[in-house]
N, C-alpha and C positions, 0 to 999 in steps of 0.2 A: 432582449438585449443581453449580450454576454460581455462581462468585463474581465478580460484576461489580466492576470498578475495583480489584481486588486486585493490587497490584504485587508481582511476584516479585523478591526482593532477591538470592537466591542459591539454589543447589541442590547436592546431593551424592549421588553414586551409591555405595551401600554394597553393591552386587552382589546382595544378597538383596532389597533395596528401594531406591527412590530417595526422597529427602526434598527437598521443595520448601519453601523458606522465604519466607514473606510477612512483612510488617512485624510482625504480631501473632500469626501462626499458622504452625505447621509441619504439613505434610501428607505422609504416607507413601503411596507408590504402587508398584505392581508394575511399571508401565510409564509412560513419560513421552514426550510428543511436543511438541517446540518448534515452534510455528507463529508465531514472533515476527518473521519477515521482517526488516525494517530494524532492529529493536531487538535482534537476535540478539547483536551484539557485546558488549552489556552483561552477558549471561549466559554466552556461550561465545566469548570473545575469540579463540580459535584459528581460528574460522571467520570469515574476513574478508568481511563484507557491508557494502557502502557504502549508506548511506541516501540517498534522493533525494526531496525534497518535491515533490509535484505539487499545483498549485492550480487551482481551478475557479471560474467564475462562471456564474450562471443569470439570464437576463433575465426581466422581467415579460412577460405575453402581448403579442405583436406582431400587430397587425391585418394581414391579407393577406400573411402570411409565405409565401414560396414554397420555403423551405429544407426539404427532406425527405431524410433519410438520415443517414449517418455519414461524416465526412470527416477526412482527415489532411493536414497540410502541413508543410513543412520537416523532412523525415525523421521525421515523427511527433511532433515537438516541439510542434505545435499540433494539437488535435483538437476537433471540434465536431459536434453533432447537434441535431436538433430534439427537443424534448419537447412534443409537441402544437404549440402556437403560441408556444412559448418556445425560446430558444437556450441550450444548455449549451456552454460553451467552456472548455477547459482547456489547460494546458501553459505554454509560454514559459520554462521553467526553463533553457533553453539560453542565455539572455541573462545568467544569473548562476549557472553550474554550481557553482562552489565554494560560494557562499552557500547554494545549495539542497541541498547534501550535509549535511543536518541531520535530527535527529529532533524538532525543534521543530514542533509542530503548528499554530502560528499562521500566518496568511497574512502575506505581505510586501508593502509598498507598491510595490516595484519590479515584481514580477511581476503584481500586481493591476492596476497602471497599464498595463502592457504588454498584458494581456488586454483591458482596456477599449479601448485604442487599436486593437488588432487587430479587435475586434468592430465598432467605429465605422467604421474604415477599409475593411474588407474584407467584412463580413457584413451590417451593418444600417445603413448610412449614410443610407438614405432612410426610416428608420423611427423612431418614437417609442417609447422603452422606458426602464425603470430597471433597475438590478441588484437582484434580489430576494434572491439567496443567494450567499454566498462560503464556500468552505471549502478545506481542504488535507488531504492524506493522504500518508502516507510509504510509499514503495516501497523494496524492498531489491534491490540488484544484486550479483551475484557478479563476480569478476574476469574469468571466462571467459564471462559473460553467459548461463550455463546454470543452470537451476533446480537446487537441491540437495535431494535426498531421500535420506537415508542413516541407517543406524544409527550414531550417534555413539559410544556406549558401550553395554554390555549393557543392553538393554531401554530405551534412551534414543534417540529418533529426532529428527532435524531435518527439517522440511519448510519450507524457506525459499528466499529469492532468486528470487522470481517474476519479477524483472527487468521490472516494469511490466505483467505479464500475469496478475496475481493473480486477477482475476475469472474468467479462462478456465482457469487451472491449478488453482485450489483444489479443485474437485470431483475432478480426476484425482489430485492429491496425497492427498486423503482416501481414495480407493479403494485406492491403492497402500500407504499406511501401514496401513490396516485389514488388508490381506492379510498384510503383514509381521508385524503384531501377532498375528494369528490363527495364523500359522505357529509362533509361539513358545509358544502355549498347550499 
């Protein structure tokens, strides 16, 4: 059973089971995996994960676009790729690092304006386009910049701190946690 939009407010490990408390529901489980990444601190403050908001824009279709591939600039703080004949551009959080250490999922004018400036100046100055989509996502960073996959307490695991590599690491985390859980059965 999947409970979408169900906010976990707290949890408690009673050793024979773990109880997860939602706003209106209590769920008992034999095993629990926290895959909360940047939101981990609200449930497990002992694990120090720093949130970092990443923001993205996507253009409308651009005629005769020659951009093909995936690119990174400024130590990876800017990244872009073509989506067919559109450009996906993200990053720029390095211009406001402290402000972007947030779990606020909204976009910010500062970063969005910088992304648009970068797009117009470096990637699409000769083209006509509009911005079709904007969004943000929250990454989680550990102090040592290494992913964290461990048993936090009996039958309670954390798989967090993907450090900006969540798309690549999530399948690996899933396999490793599944192995650990199976070992305990």
